[in-house]
C-alpha positions as CSV (number, residue, x, y, z in Angstrom):
1,M,216.9,-70.1,-47.1
2,I,218.1,-68.5,-43.3
3,Q,220.2,-69.9,-41.1
4,I,219.7,-69.2,-37.3
5,V,222.9,-69.8,-35.2
6,F,223.1,-69.5,-31.7
7,N,226.4,-68.4,-30.0
8,D,227.5,-70.8,-27.0
9,I,225.6,-68.1,-24.2
10,S,222.3,-67.6,-26.0
11,A,222.4,-71.5,-26.7
12,A,222.6,-72.3,-23.7
13,E,220.2,-69.4,-22.2
14,L,217.6,-71.0,-24.5
15,S,218.1,-74.6,-23.6
16,Q,217.7,-73.8,-20.1
17,L,214.1,-72.7,-20.9
18,P,211.2,-74.4,-20.8
19,T,210.4,-76.2,-24.1
20,Q,207.2,-74.8,-24.7
21,T,209.2,-71.5,-24.0
22,Q,212.0,-71.9,-26.8
23,F,209.2,-73.0,-29.3
24,H,207.6,-69.3,-28.3
25,L,210.5,-67.9,-29.0
26,L,211.7,-69.2,-32.0
27,E,208.3,-68.6,-33.6
28,A,208.6,-65.0,-32.6
29,L,211.7,-65.1,-33.9
30,N,210.8,-66.2,-37.4
31,I,212.5,-64.1,-40.0
32,Q,211.9,-65.2,-43.6
33,P,214.7,-64.9,-46.7
34,A,212.1,-61.5,-47.5
35,D,212.9,-59.9,-44.3
36,I,216.8,-59.5,-44.7
37,D,215.7,-55.8,-44.8
38,E,216.9,-53.2,-42.7
39,A,213.8,-51.3,-43.0
40,I,211.1,-54.5,-42.7
41,L,213.6,-55.6,-39.7
42,A,213.6,-52.4,-37.8
43,K,209.5,-52.1,-38.2
44,R,208.9,-55.6,-36.7
45,Y,211.7,-55.3,-33.7
46,G,213.9,-52.6,-31.7
47,V,217.2,-51.4,-33.4
48,L,220.3,-51.1,-31.2
49,E,223.3,-49.2,-32.8
50,R,226.4,-48.3,-31.8
51,S,229.9,-47.6,-33.7
52,G,228.0,-49.1,-36.6
53,K,227.1,-51.8,-34.8
54,K,223.1,-52.8,-35.5
55,L,221.6,-55.2,-33.2
56,Y,217.9,-56.4,-33.3
57,R,215.8,-57.2,-30.2
58,C,212.7,-59.4,-30.8
59,R,210.3,-59.3,-27.6
60,A,208.9,-62.7,-27.0
61,G,206.5,-63.0,-23.9
62,D,208.9,-62.8,-20.7
63,H,211.7,-63.1,-23.1
64,R,214.2,-60.7,-25.5
65,I,216.5,-61.9,-28.4
66,Y,219.4,-60.2,-29.1
67,F,220.4,-60.6,-32.9
68,G,222.4,-59.3,-35.2
69,I,222.0,-60.0,-39.4
70,V,224.9,-61.5,-41.0
71,E,225.5,-62.4,-44.4
72,G,222.0,-63.0,-45.2
73,N,221.9,-65.5,-41.4
74,V,220.8,-64.6,-38.0
75,R,222.9,-64.3,-35.4
76,V,221.6,-64.5,-31.9
77,H,223.9,-62.7,-29.3
78,R,221.7,-63.0,-26.1
79,V,218.4,-64.5,-24.6
80,L,217.3,-62.6,-21.6
81,H,213.9,-62.8,-19.7
82,K,213.1,-59.3,-19.5
83,N,213.4,-59.1,-15.9
84,T,217.1,-59.8,-16.5
85,L,217.5,-56.6,-18.6
86,T,215.4,-54.7,-16.3
87,D,218.0,-56.0,-13.3
88,F,221.0,-55.0,-16.2
89,L,219.2,-50.9,-16.7
90,F,218.9,-50.9,-13.3
91,R,222.4,-51.4,-12.3
92,S,223.6,-49.3,-15.2
93,N,221.7,-46.8,-14.2
94,L,220.2,-45.9,-17.7
95,P,217.1,-43.3,-18.2
96,G,214.1,-44.2,-19.4
97,G,213.8,-47.8,-18.2
98,G,215.1,-49.5,-21.5
99,E,214.5,-47.7,-24.4
100,D,216.7,-48.7,-27.4
101,E,218.2,-45.6,-28.0
102,E,219.2,-45.5,-23.9
103,L,220.4,-48.8,-24.0
104,S,222.1,-48.4,-27.3
105,K,224.6,-46.0,-25.2
106,S,225.6,-48.8,-22.9
107,K,228.8,-49.9,-23.0
108,N,227.8,-52.4,-20.3
109,F,225.3,-53.7,-23.0
110,W,227.3,-54.3,-25.8
111,Q,230.1,-55.9,-23.2
112,L,226.7,-58.2,-22.4
113,I,226.5,-58.8,-26.1
114,D,230.3,-59.0,-27.4
115,E,230.8,-61.9,-24.2
116,G,228.4,-63.8,-26.5
117,A,229.9,-63.2,-29.7
118,K,233.2,-64.6,-29.0
119,T,231.8,-67.8,-28.2
120,L,230.4,-68.4,-31.3
121,K,231.8,-71.3,-33.6
122,V,229.9,-70.9,-37.2
123,A,231.5,-74.3,-39.2
C-alpha cells in the first residue's frame, strides 16, 4: 500500500480547488506499488533533478503536482495551476517555456519546493 503525504502548503493548495478538480488531480496521480520504479515513473511523469534530488511532475488538466518518492511513499511538495507555473518561469527568465531540464536548473524553483518540504509533518 502506498501512502500519499501532502505537506502543509500542498494540502492548502489542493484544498483551495473545487472538489471535482481535487478528485481529478488525485486520479491522475494514481500510483500503485508496482509503479514505484524510476523507469516507470520517468515514462509516466516529467522528471526534474538537481543535486541528487529527484522530483516528478504530474500533469492533470490545468494543474501540476510536484512530488517525490520517499521510502516507497509519495510526498507531494506543490500543487500549482499551470498559469502560476508559467508566471513563475517567466519571472525566472527560463528559456524553453518550462521544459523539465530548464526548470531543474532553476534555483528559484527548488526554493519553492523546499519551502513546502519544510512544512511536512510525518507522524
